[in-house]
ROMAR-346574 format. One line per 2 residues: number of its first residue (from 1); their letters; for each residue x, z, y of N, C-alpha, C. Coordinates in steps of 0.02 Angstrom, whole numbers, plus 50000, padded with zeros to 5 digits. Layout:
// ROMAR-346574
NUM = A = X:Z:Y:X:Z:Y:X:Z:Y  ...
// end
This chain:
// ROMAR-346574
1 = XX = 46343:36455:62069:46307:36447:62039:46261:36506:62009  46212:36516:62023:46164:36550:62025:46137:36556:61976
3 = XX = 46110:36588:61908:46078:36585:61847:46010:36611:61885  45964:36578:61828:45881:36600:61847:45886:36683:61856
5 = XX = 45903:36701:61812:45896:36775:61830:45917:36823:61866  45976:36783:61913:46001:36814:61974:45967:36797:62032
7 = XX = 45905:36730:62035:45866:36720:62061:45808:36738:62081  45791:36766:62027:45730:36805:62024:45745:36878:62053
9 = XX = 45779:36889:62002:45805:36961:62057:45788:36957:62116  45836:36913:62147:45842:36911:62221:45807:36911:62259
11 = XX = 45730:36856:62229:45675:36852:62256:45629:36929:62233  45644:36951:62200:45613:37028:62194:45619:37085:62241
13 = XX = 45684:37058:62255:45715:37117:62298:45687:37095:62367  45690:37039:62387:45656:37037:62462:45596:37047:62450
15 = XX = 45558:37002:62399:45477:37008:62417:45464:37120:62416  45493:37161:62382:45492:37231:62385:45512:37261:62458
17 = XX = 45542:37224:62486:45607:37261:62563:45533:37225:62618  45490:37145:62579:45464:37135:62618:45377:37202:62622
19 = XX = 45373:37208:62580:45321:37245:62558:45332:37310:62601  45395:37321:62567:45394:37397:62623:45391:37389:62703
21 = XX = 45422:37346:62699:45408:37333:62805:45348:37318:62837  45318:37305:62795:45243:37266:62811:45205:37336:62801
23 = XX = 45216:37391:62750:45184:37468:62770:45203:37513:62817  45288:37500:62819:45304:37576:62871:45283:37533:62940
25 = XX = 45303:37470:62955:45283:37435:63031:45246:37455:63068  45188:37438:63037:45115:37473:63072:45106:37537:63057
27 = XX = 45127:37572:62995:45113:37655:63034:45181:37699:63097  45211:37672:63094:45271:37661:63156:45246:37654:63209
29 = XX = 45211:37602:63217:45185:37566:63274:45143:37606:63294  45111:37634:63287:45030:37683:63261:45024:37736:63295
31 = XX = 45092:37783:63258:45108:37844:63270:45141:37816:63322  45169:37791:63357:45175:37800:63437:45291:37813:63413
33 = XX = 45311:37833:63385:45361:37835:63401:45386:37800:63323  45450:37785:63307:45489:37789:63272:45527:37824:63230
35 = XX = 45549:37802:63158:45571:37883:63120:45631:37898:63144  45674:37842:63193:45736:37889:63196:45744:37903:63270
37 = XX = 45703:37873:63330:45700:37873:63394:45637:37908:63422  45667:37983:63464:45580:38016:63476:45549:37973:63496
39 = XX = 45559:37909:63550:45510:37882:63615:45526:37815:63570  45458:37780:63607:45469:37696:63604:45565:37647:63623
41 = XX = 45564:37706:63670:45623:37662:63713:45682:37670:63688  45679:37715:63634:45761:37739:63599:45788:37776:63629
43 = XX = 45790:37802:63659:45837:37835:63707:45898:37869:63658  45841:37910:63656:45886:37976:63612:45886:37981:63533
45 = XX = 45927:37957:63490:45937:37949:63418:45953:38016:63380  45871:38020:63333:45867:38104:63307:45930:38091:63250
47 = XX = 45977:38135:63295:46014:38146:63214:46010:38212:63164  45983:38245:63194:45981:38304:63164:45916:38291:63106
49 = XX = 45866:38240:63105:45822:38218:63044:45901:38186:63007  45924:38145:63001:45977:38113:62966:46022:38156:62943
51 = XX = 46048:38213:62966:46054:38249:62955:46028:38313:62884  45979:38313:62922:45926:38355:62874:45932:38311:62790
53 = XX = 45907:38256:62799:45889:38199:62764:45965:38206:62731  46027:38181:62748:46089:38188:62720:46098:38258:62670
55 = XX = 46100:38315:62703:46084:38369:62650:46067:38390:62604  45982:38361:62619:45941:38359:62563:45962:38316:62527
57 = XX = 45988:38262:62509:46028:38207:62488:46071:38239:62444  46114:38283:62471:46194:38301:62445:46144:38365:62401
59 = XX = 46102:38384:62415:46076:38469:62373:46059:38430:62306  46024:38371:62312:45961:38356:62246:46038:38320:62192
61 = XX = 46099:38263:62236:46138:38259:62210:46196:38297:62197  46193:38364:62217:46227:38398:62178:46193:38443:62129
63 = XX = 46133:38469:62120:46088:38483:62048:46096:38427:62002  46101:38360:61999:46092:38315:61976:46157:38303:61948
65 = XX = 46217:38332:61974:46257:38317:61966:46286:38364:61916  46237:38430:61914:46272:38488:61895:46206:38478:61847
67 = XX = 46176:38462:61841:46119:38458:61766:46162:38413:61725  46184:38344:61766:46224:38289:61700:46301:38322:61675
69 = XX = 46318:38370:61686:46365:38426:61695:46356:38440:61630  46291:38510:61641:46293:38537:61578:46272:38495:61536
71 = XX = 46229:38437:61536:46180:38356:61494:46251:38331:61446  46297:38357:61489:46368:38301:61453:46403:38368:61411
73 = XX = 46412:38403:61443:46455:38461:61418:46406:38507:61331  46342:38496:61305:46323:38509:61288:46298:38454:61233
75 = XX = 46303:38383:61245:46303:38325:61208:46362:38328:61168  46434:38360:61222:46504:38334:61173:46506:38418:61140
77 = XX = 46462:38457:61157:46454:38525:61104:46424:38512:61060  46375:38460:61056:46339:38459:60986:46360:38410:60958
79 = XX = 46408:38358:61000:46469:38314:60959:46504:38341:60905  46545:38375:60939:46580:38418:60916:46548:38469:60857
81 = XX = 46525:38489:60882:46467:38529:60812:46461:38490:60757  46420:38441:60777:46404:38387:60726:46480:38370:60671
83 = XX = 46531:38345:60696:46577:38341:60685:46597:38377:60646  46612:38446:60675:46648:38506:60610:46620:38516:60570
85 = XX = 46532:38538:60566:46498:38528:60531:46491:38477:60471  46509:38415:60485:46495:38344:60446:46592:38346:60424
87 = XX = 46624:38357:60437:46694:38381:60433:46696:38435:60340  46669:38476:60359:46657:38537:60330:46618:38522:60268
89 = XX = 46573:38475:60269:46528:38445:60208:46553:38416:60172  46601:38382:60182:46656:38319:60169:46699:38350:60132
91 = XX = 46714:38404:60153:46756:38458:60119:46745:38495:60067  46680:38511:60071:46651:38540:60021:46626:38496:59959
93 = XX = 46610:38433:59992:46596:38376:59933:46655:38354:59918  46723:38370:59944:46778:38335:59902:46811:38359:59829
95 = XX = 46790:38475:59863:46821:38519:59820:46776:38515:59786  46705:38494:59778:46652:38518:59726:46680:38431:59680
97 = XX = 46661:38362:59700:46705:38328:59673:46737:38329:59637  46829:38363:59653:46866:38378:59611:46851:38448:59541
99 = XX = 46825:38479:59572:46799:38537:59516:46741:38506:59478  46711:38471:59491:46681:38427:59422:46714:38361:59403
101 = XX = 46750:38356:59421:46812:38300:59397:46846:38353:59344  46866:38378:59341:46889:38424:59296:46851:38464:59257
103 = XX = 46820:38493:59259:46738:38478:59217:46727:38436:59167  46740:38380:59195:46715:38340:59184:46768:38338:59111
105 = XX = 46837:38310:59134:46896:38324:59093:46902:38368:59009  46874:38434:59070:46869:38480:58991:46824:38446:58942
107 = XX = 46776:38447:58967:46699:38438:58908:46742:38377:58873  46761:38319:58898:46770:38263:58863:46831:38298:58824
109 = XX = 46890:38343:58850:46924:38372:58791:46897:38386:58726  46851:38455:58761:46827:38483:58704:46773:38438:58651
111 = XX = 46735:38383:58679:46717:38340:58632:46744:38312:58597  46823:38307:58604:46862:38257:58576:46899:38293:58524
113 = XX = 46915:38390:58535:46922:38428:58478:46853:38414:58434  46804:38450:58462:46754:38446:58400:46747:38372:58357
115 = XX = 46765:38336:58394:46751:38268:58354:46801:38243:58286  46851:38279:58311:46908:38285:58274:46895:38337:58190
117 = XX = 46902:38415:58239:46857:38435:58179:46806:38429:58148  46767:38384:58175:46704:38363:58124:46720:38326:58068
119 = XX = 46756:38259:58084:46804:38228:58050:46851:38255:57989  46871:38318:57999:46911:38366:57933:46862:38390:57916
121 = XX = 46814:38427:57935:46753:38462:57892:46750:38409:57870  46712:38346:57890:46683:38293:57842:46736:38285:57779
123 = XX = 46779:38278:57776:46841:38233:57736:46852:38313:57681  46839:38379:57701:46839:38437:57660:46778:38438:57630
125 = XX = 46747:38399:57661:46632:38424:57616:46674:38364:57547  46696:38311:57576:46687:38251:57554:46725:38272:57468
127 = XX = 46786:38301:57500:46827:38321:57428:46771:38373:57390  46758:38430:57423:46732:38486:57395:46668:38445:57352
129 = XX = 46641:38395:57386:46571:38386:57320:46610:38328:57270  46648:38300:57275:46716:38267:57239:46724:38293:57175
131 = XX = 46752:38350:57197:46761:38417:57149:46744:38435:57130  46667:38435:57145:46623:38501:57110:46573:38424:57094
133 = XX = 46589:38346:57098:46563:38288:57041:46614:38312:56994  46672:38322:57005:46735:38300:56969:46712:38365:56902
135 = XX = 46708:38431:56918:46705:38471:56897:46649:38480:56831  46587:38453:56863:46516:38429:56817:46541:38397:56772
137 = XX = 46572:38341:56795:46572:38297:56734:46638:38327:56673  46685:38344:56711:46713:38398:56640:46658:38442:56607
139 = XX = 46632:38482:56655:46585:38536:56595:46565:38496:56566  46518:38433:56585:46468:38401:56545:46522:38362:56465
141 = XX = 46599:38345:56496:46614:38317:56433:46616:38378:56372  46626:38435:56397:46655:38493:56361:46600:38507:56295
143 = XX = 46535:38503:56341:46463:38515:56317:46465:38473:56262  46474:38396:56272:46470:38361:56237:46544:38348:56165
145 = XX = 46584:38388:56189:46650:38387:56160:46618:38468:56115  46604:38518:56125:46581:38563:56068:46531:38534:56043
147 = XX = 46456:38486:56039:46420:38489:55999:46437:38438:55956  46512:38403:56003:46537:38362:55929:46579:38372:55877
149 = XX = 46632:38452:55908:46642:38481:55871:46618:38527:55816  46552:38556:55840:46487:38578:55776:46448:38511:55761
151 = XX = 46450:38474:55764:46437:38433:55730:46464:38398:55671  46531:38384:55676:46597:38380:55639:46585:38444:55589
153 = XX = 46600:38511:55606:46627:38560:55582:46556:38561:55539  46494:38551:55538:46437:38544:55479:46440:38464:55465
155 = XX = 46475:38411:55453:46498:38366:55404:46547:38358:55389  46588:38430:55390:46658:38441:55362:46623:38488:55283
157 = XX = 46574:38520:55307:46550:38572:55281:46517:38540:55205  46475:38525:55253:46429:38473:55191:46466:38407:55159
159 = XX = 46530:38383:55194:46552:38336:55129:46609:38398:55097  46646:38462:55113:46676:38518:55048:46614:38516:55000
161 = XX = 46541:38527:55039:46500:38533:54965:46487:38486:54935  46482:38403:54961:46490:38341:54913:46529:38342:54880
163 = XX = 46610:38365:54883:46665:38365:54865:46653:38390:54791  46657:38454:54815:46644:38521:54772:46603:38494:54704
165 = XX = 46542:38474:54733:46488:38454:54678:46521:38405:54617  46546:38353:54658:46559:38293:54618:46620:38321:54573
167 = XX = 46666:38371:54613:46744:38388:54559:46684:38432:54499  46623:38473:54521:46623:38488:54470:46594:38453:54418
169 = XX = 46535:38406:54438:46514:38373:54392:46572:38293:54370  46633:38314:54407:46680:38270:54341:46725:38315:54305
171 = XX = 46730:38365:54303:46768:38432:54272:46690:38405:54186  46637:38427:54235:46581:38443:54161:46592:38366:54119
173 = XX = 46579:38306:54180:46576:38275:54138:46639:38230:54102  46700:38265:54106:46781:38246:54070:46776:38306:54004
175 = XX = 46726:38338:54013:46728:38394:53954:46679:38365:53898  46618:38328:53917:46605:38327:53888:46625:38242:53835
177 = XX = 46671:38241:53883:46689:38154:53869:46736:38178:53816  46766:38218:53829:46833:38243:53767:46785:38236:53700
179 = XX = 46746:38287:53689:46707:38313:53628:46689:38243:53592  46670:38177:53609:46619:38150:53588:46681:38076:53574
181 = XX = 46732:38085:53595:46788:38045:53615:46782:37970:53549  46806:38009:53501:46811:37983:53426:46724:37943:53405
183 = XX = 46692:37944:53403:46613:37915:53389:46608:37847:53446  46630:37860:53517:46632:37837:53560:46663:37777:53544
185 = XX = 46723:37790:53534:46780:37734:53503:46754:37669:53430  46745:37730:53377:46706:37704:53329:46662:37653:53362
187 = XX = 46623:37652:53376:46569:37623:53428:46594:37547:53449  46663:37556:53498:46665:37504:53534:46702:37526:53604
189 = XX = 46733:37491:53629:46754:37499:53669:46728:37480:53771  46664:37508:53749:46617:37481:53803:46603:37524:53871
191 = XX = 46644:37595:53843:46614:37640:53903:46706:37662:53943  46694:37663:53994:46762:37676:54010:46774:37743:54058
193 = XX = 46826:37763:54025:46853:37832:54059:46876:37825:54110  46850:37863:54153:46889:37882:54250:46929:37909:54267
195 = X = 46946:37958:54201:46986:38019:54212:47051:37984:54259
// end
């Protein structure tokens, strides 16, 4: 069972063959001899033309075969060259990728080390600031203590003067009271002696 494409192909082949025949038949009949025969009777078959045509065809086929082989070799060489180039490129990419991976790991390790050092430095700075704050607090406390000590010394000196003055006044008062004691006792016992 023929398909539509086979049917159309057969019809076009028949039509083209008929077209060529309709072109060549009048030409050969007018020229007086056919392509393969020297005379209309067809007594002598022209083998020379067939041999010449066969030789030309073989030569053309040989040339085409040579060109085809050269093209095939060039294509294979180009294919091999492209494959080799692509393989070298992929190998270089793999090597570069390994180098980049190693460099990334090294940089990552350095960053982790720097991060750890930064934390240590931060703790040291915080401790130093705390010590400086504590030192400033101690210094301020010492200043306040010195001021308080000076105030206490001044207060002690003042109190010593007051006590000395009080004792001096008390001694004077006792001296004067011992001389006029009989008169006061005669008048009554309203005055009290604090000695």
